[in-house]
C-alpha positions as CSV (number, residue, x, y, z in Angstrom):
1,X,-5.2,11.9,13.7
2,X,-5.6,8.2,12.5
3,X,-2.5,6.4,13.4
4,X,-1.4,3.3,10.9
5,X,2.1,3.1,12.7
6,X,3.1,0.6,15.3
7,X,2.7,3.2,17.3
8,X,-0.8,2.9,17.7
9,X,-0.7,-0.1,19.4
10,X,0.0,1.4,22.5
11,X,-2.9,4.4,21.9
12,X,-5.9,4.4,23.6
13,X,-8.1,6.1,21.7
14,X,-9.1,3.8,19.4
15,X,-9.4,1.1,21.6
16,X,-11.8,3.3,23.8
17,X,-14.0,4.0,20.8
18,X,-14.1,0.4,19.6
19,X,-15.6,-0.6,23.2
20,X,-18.1,2.5,23.3
21,X,-19.8,1.6,20.2
22,X,-20.8,-1.8,21.7
23,X,-20.0,-2.3,25.3
24,X,-22.5,-5.3,25.9
25,X,-20.6,-7.7,23.7
26,X,-18.0,-9.5,26.2
27,X,-15.8,-10.1,22.7
28,X,-15.8,-6.4,22.0
29,X,-14.5,-5.6,25.4
30,X,-11.9,-8.1,26.1
31,X,-10.5,-7.1,22.5
32,X,-10.3,-3.5,23.6
33,X,-9.1,-4.1,27.2
34,X,-6.2,-6.0,26.6
35,X,-5.5,-4.6,23.0
36,X,-6.3,-7.7,20.8
37,X,-7.3,-6.9,17.1
38,X,-10.3,-8.0,16.1
39,X,-9.2,-8.3,12.5
40,X,-7.0,-11.3,13.8
41,X,-9.9,-12.5,15.5
42,X,-11.7,-12.4,12.0
43,X,-8.8,-14.2,9.9
44,X,-8.6,-17.2,12.8
45,X,-12.1,-17.4,12.2
46,X,-12.1,-17.5,8.2
47,X,-13.1,-14.0,7.5
48,X,-11.8,-11.2,5.4
49,X,-11.0,-7.8,7.5
50,X,-13.2,-5.4,6.0
51,X,-11.9,-2.4,8.1
52,X,-9.0,-0.2,8.9
53,X,-7.9,2.9,6.8
54,X,-6.0,2.7,3.4
55,X,-2.7,3.0,2.8
56,X,-3.4,6.1,0.8
57,X,-5.1,7.8,3.3
58,X,-2.7,7.0,5.9
59,X,0.0,8.7,3.4
60,X,-2.3,11.7,3.4
61,X,-3.1,11.7,6.7
62,X,1.0,11.7,7.3
63,X,1.7,14.6,4.3
64,X,-1.1,16.6,5.7
65,X,0.2,16.9,9.2
66,X,3.9,17.2,8.2
67,X,2.8,20.1,5.8
68,X,1.0,22.2,8.8
69,X,3.5,21.7,11.1
70,X,6.7,22.2,9.1
71,X,8.7,25.4,9.9
72,X,7.8,26.0,13.1
73,X,3.7,25.3,12.2
74,X,3.8,28.2,9.2
75,X,0.5,27.0,7.9
76,X,-1.1,26.0,11.0
77,X,0.2,28.8,13.4
78,X,-1.4,31.5,11.1
79,X,-5.1,30.1,11.2
80,X,-5.0,29.5,15.2
81,X,-3.9,33.2,15.6
82,X,-6.5,34.3,13.2
83,X,-9.5,32.0,14.5
84,X,-8.4,33.7,18.0
85,X,-7.6,30.2,19.5
86,X,-3.9,31.8,19.9
87,X,-2.9,35.5,20.4
88,X,-1.1,38.2,18.1
89,X,2.8,37.4,17.9
90,X,2.4,33.6,19.0
91,X,5.3,31.4,18.3
92,X,7.3,28.2,18.5
93,X,6.8,24.5,18.3
94,X,7.5,21.6,20.2
95,X,7.5,18.7,18.0
96,X,6.8,15.6,19.9
97,X,6.4,13.0,17.5
98,X,8.2,9.6,17.2
99,X,10.8,9.4,14.1
100,X,8.3,6.6,12.2
101,X,5.4,9.5,12.4
102,X,7.8,12.1,11.0
103,X,8.7,13.4,14.3
104,X,12.2,13.5,16.2
105,X,11.9,11.4,19.2
106,X,12.6,7.7,19.1
107,X,9.9,5.8,21.3
108,X,6.2,6.3,22.8
109,X,8.4,6.4,26.3
110,X,10.1,9.3,25.0
111,X,7.2,11.6,24.1
112,X,5.5,10.8,27.3
113,X,8.6,11.9,29.3
114,X,8.8,15.0,27.1
115,X,5.3,15.5,27.6
116,X,5.6,15.5,31.3
117,X,8.3,17.9,31.4
118,X,6.7,20.5,29.2
119,X,3.5,20.5,31.0
120,X,5.6,20.8,34.2
121,X,7.6,23.5,32.8
122,X,4.4,25.5,31.8
123,X,3.2,24.8,35.5
124,X,6.1,26.5,36.6
125,X,7.2,23.6,38.3
126,X,10.4,22.8,36.7
127,X,13.0,25.6,35.5
128,X,12.1,26.6,31.9
129,X,14.9,28.9,30.9
130,X,16.5,26.5,28.4
131,X,14.1,27.6,25.7
132,X,11.4,29.5,24.2
133,X,7.8,28.7,25.3
134,X,5.9,26.9,22.4
135,X,2.8,27.9,21.2
136,X,2.0,24.7,19.5
137,X,3.0,20.9,21.0
138,X,2.7,18.6,18.2
139,X,1.7,15.0,19.3
140,X,1.7,15.4,22.9
141,X,1.7,11.8,24.5
142,X,0.4,11.2,27.8
143,X,-0.3,7.6,29.7
144,X,-3.2,7.6,32.0
145,X,-2.9,7.1,35.7
146,X,-3.3,3.6,36.7
147,X,-6.4,2.1,37.2
148,X,-8.1,3.9,34.2
149,X,-7.7,1.0,31.4
150,X,-6.0,-2.0,31.4
151,X,-3.4,-3.2,30.5
152,X,-2.3,0.5,29.9
153,X,-3.9,3.5,28.7
154,X,-1.5,5.5,26.3
155,X,-3.2,8.4,24.0
156,X,-1.6,10.6,21.2
157,X,-3.1,14.1,21.3
158,X,-2.4,15.4,17.8
159,X,-2.0,18.9,18.8
160,X,-2.3,21.5,22.0
161,X,-2.5,24.8,21.3
162,X,-0.6,27.2,24.5
163,X,-1.1,30.0,25.1
164,X,0.6,32.9,27.6
165,X,-1.1,36.2,27.8
166,X,-3.7,35.0,30.5
167,X,-3.1,35.1,34.4
168,X,-2.2,31.2,34.0
169,X,-0.9,29.3,30.7
170,X,-4.2,28.3,28.9
171,X,-4.3,25.1,26.9
172,X,-6.3,24.0,24.0
173,X,-7.1,20.8,22.8
174,X,-6.9,20.1,19.1
175,X,-8.3,16.9,16.6
176,X,-6.5,17.0,13.3
177,X,-8.7,15.7,10.3
178,X,-7.8,15.3,6.7
179,X,-11.5,15.9,5.1
180,X,-12.3,18.9,3.7
181,X,-14.3,21.9,6.1
182,X,-17.3,22.8,4.2
183,X,-19.0,24.8,6.3
184,X,-22.5,24.0,7.3
185,X,-22.0,20.9,4.7
186,X,-19.4,19.4,6.3
187,X,-20.2,15.7,7.5
188,X,-21.9,15.7,10.8
189,X,-20.8,12.1,11.6
190,X,-17.3,13.1,11.2
191,X,-17.7,16.2,13.0
192,X,-19.3,14.0,16.0
193,X,-16.3,11.9,15.7
194,X,-13.6,14.4,15.9
195,X,-15.5,16.4,18.8
196,X,-15.7,12.7,20.5
197,X,-12.1,12.3,20.0
198,X,-10.8,15.5,21.6
199,X,-12.9,15.1,24.2
200,X,-11.1,12.3,25.2
201,X,-8.1,14.1,25.0
202,X,-9.6,17.0,27.0
203,X,-10.5,14.3,29.8
204,X,-7.2,12.3,29.5
205,X,-5.2,15.6,30.3
206,X,-7.5,16.5,33.1
207,X,-6.4,13.4,34.9
208,X,-2.5,14.1,33.9
209,X,-2.9,17.5,35.3
210,X,-4.3,16.7,38.5
211,X,-1.5,13.4,38.7
212,X,1.4,15.8,38.1
213,X,-0.2,18.6,40.8
214,X,-0.4,21.1,38.2
215,X,-4.1,21.4,37.9
216,X,-4.1,24.8,39.6
217,X,-1.4,26.1,37.9
218,X,-2.5,25.6,34.2
219,X,-5.8,26.2,32.5
220,X,-7.2,23.6,30.2
221,X,-10.1,25.0,28.4
222,X,-13.2,23.3,27.8
223,X,-13.7,24.5,24.2
224,X,-11.2,23.4,21.8
225,X,-10.6,23.3,17.9
226,X,-10.6,20.9,14.9
227,X,-8.2,21.1,11.8
228,X,-9.4,20.0,8.4
229,X,-8.7,20.7,5.1
230,X,-9.4,23.9,2.7
231,X,-11.4,22.4,-0.2
232,X,-9.3,20.7,-3.1
233,X,-5.9,21.7,-0.8
234,X,-3.8,20.5,2.0
235,X,-3.9,23.7,3.9
236,X,-4.9,23.9,7.3
237,X,-8.7,25.1,8.0
238,X,-9.7,26.1,11.6
239,X,-12.8,25.1,13.3
240,X,-12.5,27.2,16.9
241,X,-14.7,27.0,19.5
242,X,-15.9,23.4,19.7
243,X,-17.4,22.9,23.0
244,X,-15.9,19.6,24.6
245,X,-17.5,19.4,28.0
246,X,-19.9,16.8,27.0
247,X,-17.8,15.0,25.0
248,X,-15.3,14.9,27.9
249,X,-17.7,13.8,30.5
250,X,-18.8,10.8,28.4
251,X,-15.2,9.7,28.3
252,X,-15.1,10.2,31.9
253,X,-17.7,8.2,32.5
254,X,-17.1,5.3,29.6
255,X,-13.5,5.0,31.2
256,X,-15.4,4.2,34.3
257,X,-18.1,1.6,33.0
258,X,-14.9,0.2,30.8
259,X,-13.1,-0.3,34.0
260,X,-16.2,-2.2,35.6
261,X,-16.1,-3.8,32.6
262,X,-12.7,-5.2,32.8
263,X,-13.0,-6.2,36.0
264,X,-15.9,-8.2,35.1
265,X,-14.0,-10.1,32.3
266,X,-13.0,-14.4,32.7
267,X,-9.4,-14.3,34.1
268,X,-6.4,-13.5,31.2
269,X,-2.5,-14.3,31.0
270,X,-1.0,-12.3,28.0
271,X,1.6,-14.6,28.4
272,X,0.1,-18.0,29.2
273,X,-3.4,-17.5,27.2
274,X,-3.6,-17.4,23.3
275,X,-5.5,-13.9,23.3
276,X,-7.1,-14.2,19.8
277,X,-8.5,-17.4,21.0
278,X,-9.7,-15.9,24.3
279,X,-11.5,-13.5,22.1
280,X,-13.0,-16.0,19.8
281,X,-13.9,-18.2,23.4
282,X,-16.2,-14.6,24.8
283,X,-19.5,-14.1,24.4
284,X,-20.9,-11.8,21.7
285,X,-23.7,-9.3,21.5
286,X,-24.8,-8.3,18.0
287,X,-25.5,-4.9,17.1
288,X,-26.2,-3.4,14.1
289,X,-23.6,-0.6,15.0
290,X,-20.8,-3.8,14.5
291,X,-21.3,-3.4,10.8
292,X,-19.7,-0.1,10.6
293,X,-16.5,-1.2,12.9
294,X,-16.2,-5.1,13.6
295,X,-14.2,-6.8,11.3
296,X,-16.1,-9.9,13.4
297,X,-19.5,-8.5,12.3
298,X,-20.3,-10.9,9.6
299,X,-19.7,-13.9,11.8
300,X,-22.1,-12.8,14.3
301,X,-24.9,-11.5,11.7
302,X,-24.8,-15.0,10.5
303,X,-25.0,-16.5,13.6
304,X,-27.6,-13.9,14.7
305,X,-29.8,-15.2,11.4
306,X,-29.6,-18.9,12.5
307,X,-30.4,-17.9,15.9
308,X,-33.5,-15.6,15.3
309,X,-32.0,-12.7,17.0
310,X,-34.2,-9.7,15.8
311,X,-30.9,-7.4,15.9
312,X,-30.0,-8.5,12.4
313,X,-33.1,-6.4,11.5
314,X,-31.5,-3.8,13.5
315,X,-31.4,-1.9,17.0
316,X,-35.3,-0.8,16.9
317,X,-36.4,-4.4,15.6
318,X,-34.7,-5.7,18.7
319,X,-36.2,-2.9,21.0
320,X,-39.6,-3.8,19.5
321,X,-39.4,-7.9,20.3
322,X,-37.8,-7.8,23.2
323,X,-37.1,-11.3,24.4
324,X,-39.5,-13.0,21.5
325,X,-37.1,-14.3,18.7
326,X,-38.0,-13.4,14.6
327,X,-39.4,-17.0,14.4
328,X,-41.7,-16.6,17.2
329,X,-42.6,-13.3,15.9
330,X,-43.4,-14.6,12.5
331,X,-45.6,-17.3,13.9
332,X,-47.5,-14.8,15.7
333,X,-48.0,-12.4,12.8
334,X,-49.6,-15.7,11.0
335,X,-52.1,-16.2,14.0
336,X,-50.2,-18.9,16.6
337,X,-51.5,-18.0,20.1
338,X,-48.9,-16.5,22.4
339,X,-47.1,-18.5,25.0
340,X,-46.0,-16.2,27.5
341,X,-46.4,-12.4,28.9
342,X,-44.0,-11.4,26.4
343,X,-45.7,-12.8,23.5
344,X,-49.2,-11.5,24.4
345,X,-47.3,-7.9,25.1
346,X,-45.7,-8.2,21.4
347,X,-49.1,-9.5,20.2
348,X,-51.3,-6.5,21.3
349,X,-48.5,-3.9,20.3
350,X,-48.5,-5.5,16.6
351,X,-52.4,-5.9,16.6
352,X,-52.2,-1.9,17.4
353,X,-49.8,-1.7,14.5
354,X,-52.2,-3.3,12.1
355,X,-49.4,-6.3,12.0
356,X,-51.5,-9.1,12.9
357,X,-54.4,-11.1,13.1
358,X,-56.9,-9.5,15.6
């Protein structure tokens, strides 16, 4: 679930997704890697940030999560059992949320330490006789092993379901969203986004289990579940059996690419350098995707118009025109002779499409 609290600044998921939407932009990469909010960059440039969740959406999300987890997961647990995520008789909830998100823990480091303890206990590596084994773990928090993302990589998972009726304890990743489950009419983009986030969590758990030496003692399911709302209510609707293999592989490959991109960034010191100024100085690469996530998109779009960047008309136009800018494309359409091999190729394609004079 989206988190508007201060803990979100240490949560890698949003930063990874930001980078993945335009990995070619060095400014976007620098912003994601060093946790510099693009909204701050936009304000410095004189633009009003337009992205981010409303206070109403954040409040509703927090209320929904609190209600489905209350009383040992009294609303969520029966739905997980009904859809086969958990077996009959499953019970118990471990609440690892921090206080500012309605939980009992004082800080992210405390949540990280307790998550490690729980995982090791499930794997039988520590004494777990102190209490019942939970069927639900709320907001398990993991720090990905060093080297995956700079300067740190912390992920706050929404929920884990744990079942003990197998040969080994079995973990299933869940993602909580507040939009309504409308069956076959649920927004496919929203569902794809939720699956991508759950796949990122799945990959993170793979890394953490390996680091803790628990990979052969705990089963991590490749199919997860989504928790949406029932239409017109704050009761949960569970979508089980969501195949996350592709999304987990996307996350694995994405982290590798992001690490390589981070190594290629100019030297940056969070202490000595102005982080906002550093992002402002970095090269940008405009894409139509920027209009859906980046607070700096208006500035880059305006610059692209001045430069004749075909991307301002969409990624398909940019791919079609290649290295030819808009000014030269218009000139070719108006009958001017091409000046390069690229322009001759474009002119041939324009003529075949009937858009230019033969």
